[in-house]
C-alpha positions, 0 to 999 in steps of 0.5 A: 500499499505504502509503495503504491502511494509513494509511486503515485506521488512520484509520477504525479510530480513527474508529470506536473513539473513541465506544467508547473514551468509552463504555468509559472511562464503564464503567471508572470506574463499575465501579472504584467498584462500580457496574455500568453497563449503561446505557452504550448509552442514555446514548450515545444521548441524548448523540448526540441532544443533540450533534446537536440543540444542534449544529444550532440553535447551529452550534457543535459543541463546545457540542453536545459538552459538552451531550451529556455533560450529558445523559448525566450527567443520565441516569447521575444517575437510574442512581446514585439507583436503584443507590446510594441505593435499593439497586436491582438495577444490571443492571435499572436499567442496562437501564432507562437504555437504554430510557429513553435511546432512548425520550426521544431519539426523543420529543424528536426528534419535538418539535424536528423536526416529527415526525421521528425523526432530527435534521437534519444539523448545519452544522459538524462537530467539526473535524479536527486539521489543519482542512480539507486538499485530499486531491489536494495532500496525499494522505498528510496527508489520511489522517492528518487525524483527528477532534479527538475521537480525541486527546480520547479518548486524553488522557481514557484517560491522565487516567483511568489517572493518576487511578486509579493515581497519585492518592489519589482513584484509590485511594479509588475502587478501594478502594471498588469492592474493599472498600467497608466497609474504605474506610468505616472509613477515613472515605471516603464510599462513596455520594459516591465511587459517585455521582460515578464513575457520573455521570462514566460518564454524561458520558463516554458522552454524549461518545461519542454526541456523537463519533458524531453530530458527528464520524463522522456529521452527524445523529442517527437511531434507528440512530446508536448501535446496539450501541456501548454493549454493545461498550464494555462488552465492551471494559472486560471484555476490557481487564480493568477498566483504562483503557489495556486498554479502550482497546486493546480498542476499537481491536480493535473499531474495526478490525473496523468499519474492515474492514466499510467497506474490504471493503464495496466491490466489491473483495471479493464478501462479502454486506453482511449478513455484513460488518455482523455482523463487529463483533458477532461479533468482540465475541462471540468476544472475551467467549467467550476473555476473560471467564473470565480477567478478574477484576472488582472484588470489590464490583462490582454489590454494593449497599453498606449501612453496617455490612455486611462 
């Protein structure tokens, strides 16, 4: 019984970690007043970049950092469109999703002899306790989580501290709530929004790399399949707070863990129904909580100097 509980916790944390990175990106961007629907595409380009750099360098950490850089570069395009050119943020975000997937498949064919998937990385991101013999230490092996789990948790705490305990966090929240008032106090709305959107892409890229360098060992077209949108749902469910979004990601991660745990021969449930479980959970959560969540007042509204 204990082993089953520990296994469920381990799988939950493993699958929720990419979502946590993506949702932290959503929180920081939307707190500054920019809707980022392109998290899926930024996670996708991060997943590809992480797997590719990890494969060619045999260094998963270099791949992880490169994934964040790739996600940040894609987010920069979104920031230019949404902040500088005052474009519709929803349309721009959706465009980033198409661009992230298309660019990943194109580069995959370029770097891997026409294949739409990368080759498996030789070194994955190490686990907390390193390599453990599961027969000698069965309980410890179940608690031996990926290092990215700890990084994601630290990131959540860091964002919470910055948003609610520092003057920079106050500036970010003021830009997302009332940019005209922030502008009147000498705060550069454009600079804050640019910075937060780019960070959103960096975090999302980390989420993609956490999938291809920790959960699985390679990138394919289905490596990121809806995780970005689930991360956005976690932002709404968590009421645009880092701690709330983190908790929501654990809920969605648990639904994925149930898919794994119930996917064997113990319970006769069609695999098609099991694979739908995370997305059904997302829809149910949105239906129940979207009306109760209050987004930042200026979220999604381009700011023009001199407007109120």
